[in-house]
N, C-alpha and C positions, 0 to 999 in steps of 0.2 A: 476795301477788299478788292483783289485783282482778279479779274475773270479770265479763266483760261479758255482758249478757243475750243470748240467742239472737235472732237477727233472724227476726221473723214476717211482716214485710210485704216486698213485692217492691221491686225497684229502682225509684226514683222519677226520672222523666225530666222535668225541669222544661220542657224545649223542647217535647216532645211534648204535656204537659198545656197549656201557654200556646197552642199552636196550635189544641188543640181548643176551649180556652175562647174564643179569638179567633173560631173558625167558629161556635160555638154563639151567641155574641154578635151575629155578622153576621146570621145566620138570624133571631134575635129581632128584630134592627132591621128586616129586610126585611119579617118577618111584621106588624110594628107599622105600618110605612109603608103596607104593602097594605091592612090593615084601616082605617086612617084615610082613605085614598083611597076605599075603597069607601063609608064613611059619607058622605063629602063629595060624591063624584061619582057614586055608584051603581055597580052592577056593570059596565055597560058605557060605554065611553068614546068619544066621537065621534071622536077621533084614530085610535082602534084601528079603528073600524068604517070610516073612510075609507081607512085603510090596507088593510084586508081586501078592501074594494071594488075598490081600485086593483089588487090582486093578482088578483082575480078578472077584471078587465078585460083585464089583462096576459096572463093565462093564456089567455082566450077570443081575443085577438088572434094570440098565438102558435099557437094551434090552427088558426085561420083561415089563417094564413101556411103553416103546414105542409100543410094540406089543398089550398091552391093549389099549392103545390110538387110534391106527389104527383100532382095533376090534370095538371100540365104534363108531368111525367115519364111518365104513362101515355100522354098523347096521343102524346108523342115516340116512346115505345116501339112504340105502334101503327103510326106511320108506317114505324119501321124494320123491322119485322115484315112490313108489307106489302111494302116494297122488297125485303126478303130473299126473301119468299115468290115475289113476281114474278121475281126472279132465279133461284130454285132452279126454278120452273116452266119458264122459258126454257131453262135449261141442260138439263133433262130432256127437252124437246121436241127440242132440237138432237141430243141423244144418241139419241133415238128415230128421227129422220131418218137418221142415221148407220147405225143398225142396218137400217133399211128399205132403204137404198141398197145395203149390203153384201149383204143377204139379201132379196131381193124375196120377197114373199108367193108361194108355190105353186113356188118354185125349190128344187131339191134337190141 
């Protein structure tokens, strides 16, 4: 009987190792292209700057629109509160008149 040597290494998973190798190769490729681009174009790119400026303008426009919507809401809310306040004042004046008619001052 031939004795087999004891296994001293872990289970080898070729699929897992291949995916890790593929990912490492992809990362290396991306870094190489990035470094090449930085050498050729410099650190900042005009297209990126234009995109960032576009984003800033869009955000400023959205902020202005939201501010306008809140202004409109608060103006309308003021009018609603005025109307409600006037209605409450009128109601309580009527109730006061009823009380005064039912119990005139000085009558016991």
